[in-house]
Every structure is written in structure tokens, then in C-alpha cells.
C-alpha positions as CSV (number, residue, x, y, z in Angstrom):
1,M,31.8,49.6,23.6
2,I,30.5,51.7,26.6
3,P,27.5,49.7,28.3
4,I,24.0,51.7,27.4
5,K,23.3,52.6,31.1
6,Y,26.7,54.0,31.5
7,A,26.7,56.2,28.7
8,I,23.3,57.3,29.8
9,I,24.8,58.5,33.0
10,N,27.4,60.3,31.3
11,C,25.1,62.4,29.4
12,M,22.7,62.7,32.4
13,K,22.5,66.1,34.5
14,L,21.9,65.1,38.2
15,Y,20.7,67.5,41.2
16,H,22.5,67.8,44.7
17,A,20.9,69.7,47.8
18,S,22.7,71.4,50.5
19,P,22.0,74.0,53.2
20,I,25.4,76.0,51.9
21,K,25.3,78.3,49.2
22,N,27.9,79.0,46.7
23,L,29.9,75.7,46.8
24,K,32.6,75.6,44.1
25,V,33.4,72.0,44.7
26,I,31.2,69.4,46.3
27,K,33.1,66.8,48.2
28,P,32.6,63.2,49.4
29,Q,31.5,62.8,52.9
30,R,31.5,59.9,55.3
31,T,28.2,57.9,54.7
32,I,26.9,55.8,57.2
33,S,23.9,53.4,56.3
34,H,22.3,51.2,58.6
35,D,24.6,51.9,61.3
36,K,27.4,50.9,59.4
37,Y,30.2,53.1,57.1
38,I,30.0,52.3,53.6
39,G,32.2,55.1,52.3
40,N,32.9,58.5,51.0
41,F,30.5,59.9,48.8
42,V,28.7,62.8,46.9
43,F,25.1,62.1,46.6
44,A,22.7,63.1,43.6
45,T,19.4,62.2,42.0
46,K,18.0,62.9,38.7
47,Y,14.6,63.6,40.5
48,K,14.7,67.3,41.0
49,K,11.7,66.9,43.1
50,L,13.5,64.9,45.2
51,A,16.4,66.9,45.5
52,L,14.3,69.7,46.9
53,M,12.7,67.8,49.1
54,Y,16.0,67.3,50.9
55,L,16.6,70.7,51.6
56,L,14.1,70.4,54.5
57,P,15.6,71.0,57.8
58,K,17.2,68.2,59.2
59,G,16.3,66.3,62.3
60,F,12.7,65.3,61.4
61,P,11.6,62.2,60.0
62,T,10.1,62.7,56.4
63,L,8.2,60.1,53.8
64,M,9.3,61.3,50.3
65,N,7.1,60.4,47.3
66,V,8.0,61.5,43.7
67,R,6.8,58.6,42.0
68,S,3.5,59.5,42.7
69,K,1.0,61.5,40.2
70,N,1.0,63.9,43.1
71,P,4.5,64.1,44.8
72,Y,4.4,64.5,48.5
73,V,6.3,64.6,51.4
74,V,5.0,63.9,55.1
75,I,7.1,65.5,57.8
76,C,6.9,64.5,61.4
77,A,6.8,68.0,62.9
78,S,4.7,70.8,63.7
79,V,4.3,73.7,60.7
80,E,5.9,76.1,63.1
81,E,8.8,73.9,64.1
82,I,9.9,73.3,60.3
83,L,9.0,77.3,59.4
84,K,11.4,78.1,62.2
85,R,14.4,76.3,61.0
86,D,13.7,76.7,57.0
87,K,16.6,78.7,56.1
88,G,16.4,77.9,52.4
89,G,19.3,76.1,50.4
90,T,20.8,75.4,47.0
91,L,20.0,73.1,44.4
92,Y,23.3,72.0,42.4
93,L,23.0,70.7,38.9
94,L,26.1,68.0,38.5
95,P,27.6,66.1,35.6
96,G,26.6,62.6,35.6
97,N,29.9,61.5,34.3
98,L,31.6,60.9,37.7
99,F,28.7,59.2,39.2
100,S,27.7,55.4,39.4
101,Q,25.1,53.2,41.4
102,S,24.5,53.8,44.8
103,P,26.2,51.1,46.9
104,Q,22.3,50.9,49.0
105,K,20.8,48.8,46.6
106,E,17.4,49.9,47.8
107,L,17.9,53.5,46.7
108,N,19.4,52.9,43.6
109,E,16.5,53.9,41.7
110,Y,16.7,57.4,43.2
111,E,20.3,58.0,44.2
112,M,23.8,57.9,42.6
113,V,27.2,58.4,44.2
114,S,30.5,59.9,43.3
115,K,33.7,58.8,45.3
116,E,35.2,62.2,43.6
117,A,34.7,65.7,44.2
118,V,32.3,67.2,41.7
119,V,32.2,70.7,40.3
120,P,28.6,72.0,39.9
121,L,27.5,73.2,36.4
122,S,25.2,75.6,38.0
123,E,23.2,76.5,41.2
124,D,19.7,77.8,42.3
125,D,19.2,79.3,45.7
126,Y,16.2,79.3,47.5
127,E,15.2,81.5,50.5
128,S,12.4,79.0,51.8
129,V,12.4,75.4,51.1
130,T,8.3,74.8,51.8
131,Q,7.9,78.1,49.4
132,K,9.9,76.1,46.8
133,L,8.3,72.8,47.4
134,I,5.0,74.3,46.8
135,S,5.8,76.1,43.7
136,E,6.7,73.0,42.7
137,N,3.6,71.3,43.1
138,I,4.9,69.2,45.9
139,S,2.3,68.8,48.6
140,I,3.7,69.0,52.0
141,Y,2.0,67.4,55.2
142,F,2.8,67.9,59.0
143,V,1.7,64.7,61.1
144,D,2.5,63.6,64.6
145,S,4.5,60.6,65.6
146,D,1.6,58.5,66.2
147,T,0.4,59.2,62.5
148,F,3.7,59.2,61.1
149,N,4.2,55.6,62.5
150,K,1.0,54.5,61.2
151,L,2.0,55.7,57.4
152,I,5.2,53.9,57.7
153,L,3.6,50.6,58.4
154,N,0.9,51.0,56.2
155,P,1.2,49.2,52.4
156,K,-1.5,51.8,51.1
157,Q,0.4,54.6,52.5
158,D,-0.7,57.2,49.4
159,S,-4.4,56.5,50.3
160,M,-3.6,57.1,53.8
161,V,-2.0,60.2,52.9
162,K,-4.4,61.7,50.8
163,A,-6.6,61.8,53.8
164,L,-4.4,63.9,55.3
165,N,-4.9,68.1,55.7
166,K,-2.1,69.4,53.0
167,Y,-0.3,72.5,54.3
168,L,-1.3,75.9,52.9
169,P,0.4,78.9,53.9
């Protein structure tokens, strides 16, 4: 008999975000965690809003919260920096049958991994990640490095975020 958690994963649809459009196959990529090689993986999540947040331009520290009643992302950058690099991206829907728990135990609730290449079931392309986040009711906050560091160290992070100015295009 198949254990329930594996049966659920096999039925589950997962999301994978990429700046690359029209991928026919998503291949495992070399993965480093805590400065250590942990394997080659395709990453996916059951949380659509989290996957969308991963479409934001790389290279900027971010705090992401999809578990909150009001999901948000805090970006340590200026609005102008992000908008200049926002080239959109694609959200792929993947079958869950090739995925298992993440080797990064602290992220088990949020991500799953596959050691095998995965053929997407479907894809949605977006011209602007920031516009898509807003349309999905995900709040975006832009902060400086001092504010970002205070947020990271604060156990009451959600209440601090509520006091920030939300990005409104």
C-alpha cells in the first residue's frame, strides 16, 4: 500500500517559476544550500503565490510570506531598480508524481524537489511580475537595507511590515 503523503503528492499539481518562456522540459539544476552542494534538482511548490514571488528579478534580498492572511513580499531595493529589471516570466504547472520532500528540511513545507527532468502540464506567461503580484493580491514593499535588516531580526515581522508603505503603481 502507498503511504498517504506519497499518494497525495502523486495527485498534486505543483508550480515552478522561471524567467524563461516556452520550456518544454525543466531540467534539474546544480543546487547550493548554506554554501554546500546538495544535488541537482527541479524545484516546485504547491503555493502559486510563492512561485509568482520567485519570478521577481534575482540579486535582491527578499522576505516572502504566503502564509499570512495578506501575502506579501518585501524587497530590499528601490522601485526603480526592480521595475527596470522586471522582464516578466512564466509560471509552469507540473505533475507532482516526480517530486519528493526538499533536502532543505527548513523548507519542506514550501518546496518539493525532483531529481528528474519534468515536462510541464501548462504554462502562463506574464509581461510584468510586479503587475501579476498585485493582481493576485500580493502586497509589495520596497525598503532600504537598514529596514530590511531590522525586519529579519524582528520576531514580530508581520506587524512591522503592516507599518510600511505598500507599493501602489
